[in-house]
Structure formats: structure tokens, C-alpha cells
N, C-alpha and C positions, 0 to 999 in steps of 0.2 A: 444443385447440385437433382443428376435422378431419385427415381422413390425406393430402387435397388440396392441404394449404396451400403447396406447393412449387409445384406447377404451378399453380394457382393462383395466386401472389408472380408468377413467370412470363410467365404470360395477361394476368394485367394491367400487365405492362412492365414486370418486377426482373429487373436478370439476373439468369444462370441463380448463380453465385457468391451472387452479394444473395442474392436469395432459399432460400441451404442456410443460409446466413449468421442473415438468419432464422426460418428453418426449427428452428435449432439452435439458435442466446437460444426457440423460443415452447414450448422441449424441457425443458430446462432452468430454465427461473420467469425468465429474467431477458425479462418485459412490458414494462417503461417503455426496457427498451438495444432489446427486435424495435418492438417504436414509433416509439421514435425511428428505426433505420433507416425505417424506412415510412416516415417521410414524411419523411426528403428524398431519399428517390428520391421522392415522390411532386410535392416542389420538381421536380428536374428536368424532371421528363416535363410539368408544368406553363408551364416554361421551352421543354422545344420543343410544343407543343402554341400556345404562342402565335407563337416563332418560326413553325412551322406557316404558325398562319393569320395573321403579314404574308408572309408567302409567296402565299397565297392572294391578299390586297386584295388584292397588288401585278401580279398576273393577270389580276383581274381588271378594275382600272384600264385593263392590256393588251387585252386584251379589247374593254370600250369603248371608246375610245381606235378598236380596232382599223374597229370595228363604226359607229364613228363618221365612220370615213373613208372605207371599203365605202356608204355615204350624199349622204358627201359628192358623192362620187365618180360615185354615179350620176346621182345628182339632178342636175350637173353634162351625165352624156350624155343625158338627153333637154333639157335645154336649146337 
């Protein structure tokens, strides 16, 4: 593998210690172990992504509700 594997792993969201472990596995030719470790980290990142999406969805709901309330209040004032 390339020289920047550890840096690429860290950039991709791997914790520093995990990146070092994976790099060491790759250097030793333990490709299946490295692949397994990367897939575990990917699962963790996907969980974080989904959690963030739920937060964004909640915030979007609150934004829509607030905009709706503003519109309602503005229309009441016009009447």
C-alpha cells in the first residue's frame, strides 16, 4: 500500500490509534485483519452519520414550525 495510508485513514475518520494499527496490519500482510478493522470503523462512522441525519431532520422540523408560526403571526397582524 501507499506511504500515506495512515494519513488517509485519519482523514477518513479513523482514530489515530486505529489508523496505526491498520497500517501495521497492512505492513505485516494481514490484509483480512486490516479490512475487517476498516469495516468496523466504517460501521461506526455510518452510525454517526445516521445520528447526525436524525439531528438535522429534527432541526429542519423546528425550522419549518417556526417559519409557519412567523407566517401565521404576520397574517394575523394584517387582519
